[in-house]
N, C-alpha and C positions, 0 to 999 in steps of 0.2 A: 505199537503198543504192543505189549506182549501178550501172549496167548492165555496164560492164566487169567489177566485183566477180563478179558472177554468171557471165559468160561464164567467167572464169578458173576459178571454181569448179566449173563443169559440166565444164571441160576435165580439171581435177585429178581429178576424180572418176572421168571416163571411163578416164584413163590408169590409174589406180588399178586397176581394175577388168577391164583387158585382159587376155584370156587369150593367152598366146603359149608358144612353148619355153621350157622352163626354162631359165635365164640359167646360166653357168657360175659357181660360187663363186671368186672370186680374193681371192689375199693379197698383201701387200706388208709389209716387213719382217718377215716370219714364213711358216714352212711351213704347208700344209694339214695339218688333222688325218689321221691314220690312220682307216681304215674298219673295224677289228677287230671292233666289234660287229655287223657285218653278215655274218659268216662263218657259212656253214651247211654246209659239205662236210664230209666226214672225209678223203679221199684227193683231191689235184689242186692246182691251183693260184688262187691269190687276190693280189689287187694293186688297186694304186690309177693311176690314170692322171692327171700332170699335166703341165699346158702352161707353159713356162718361156718368159718374154717380155721384153725390155728388157735394160737393161744392170746385171749382176749383181757389177759391179767398182765399187764396194763394193755389198755384198748389197741395201743398202736402195733400190737403184733399179730394180730390176725387180719384174714380176709373176708370181705363180704360179696357175695357174688348175686347179681340177678340171676334168677334161676327160671328154667323152662320146665314145667314140672305139669301132670294132670293132677286136677283138684277132684277130690270126690266127696261129694257134699250128702251126707245119709242123714236120716231123721235124727233127732236128739240122741245121743248115745253116751251111756254111762259105763263105768268100769264094771258093773254086771253085764253089758251087753257084748263084752268082747274077750277075746281069748290071746293072753299075751304070748307074742313068740319067745321072747325071754324074760323071766320074771323080773319086776322093779325097773323096765325100760317103755318108752313111747313107741315101741312096735309090735303090732298084731297080727297075728296069723288070720283070725277070722273076725268080722263085726256082723253081730246079729240083729241090725237094724236093717230098715229099708234104704237101699241106695235111692236118693232123689234124681241126682244127675251127675255129669261130671264137666268139667272144662278145661281148657289149657291155658296155661300161663305163656305168653310169649316169650321173646328172648330179652325183654326187658324186665321180666318177672309179674308183668301185669295181667291181670284177670278180671272179668265181669262176667256176672250170669244173672238173668233174670229168676226171680224166685217169689212164690206166693208167700205171703204172709205166716210166720210160724218160726220155729227155733228150729236149728239143724247143728249138725257136728261136721267138722272138716277132717279131711284126711289127705295124704299122698302115699302113693305107692311106692316105695324105695327097694331097690333091689327085689327082695321077695317077700316083703311084708310092708301092710299099713303102717303109715308113720304120722302120729299127731303128739303132740309135746306142750299144749296148753289144756289146763284144767280149770273149772271154777271151784269154788268152796263146797260144791253138793255131790260131786262125783261124776259132772258131765265133762266129757271130751272136747274140745274147742267149741264151745256153744256160740253159735252166732245168731241173734234174733234179728229177722226181718219183718220190719212195720209197714203197712200200706201206704204208699206214694213214697217211701224213702229207701234211700239206698245206703246199705252199711258197709263200713271201710273194715278192712281187718289187714294185718301184715301177718303173712305165715312165715316165721324163722325157723328155718332147718338146720338146729343145732349139734346134730349129735358128732359132727368132727370138729368141734369147738370146745376149748376149755375155758374156764374161768376163775 
């Protein structure tokens, strides 16, 4: 066999055995699966973090990746409680409510956290700013309600790199 074939084979084997950070699992033309089987808590919050990228008009041209992120859980936060990093965007430089806790999503986007009953707001930290793109009709930013003895389910969609 020739020398270039062996060199190619060695490079291929090294690339396959390379240890690195886990890659995000991405989907086109379908939504990622939810991670319900990982749920182990009896009260609090669980969900998935998905990063949307590309053109979703039509749906077939974008990519949705399960994302590993830190989720920041604040007491209920409204637009009056934040300072926008850029006007009319879901990016915030300052959040003027109390941080309750943080949790990490895994490589499949799954997260869970035990919480006391109450209503909270969810944020991520993207680059240099907090990010949250879900609002209710009363000015609250990504509100989630936790009830005694229940687990609330959410999906945190990161959509700033997507077009619709």
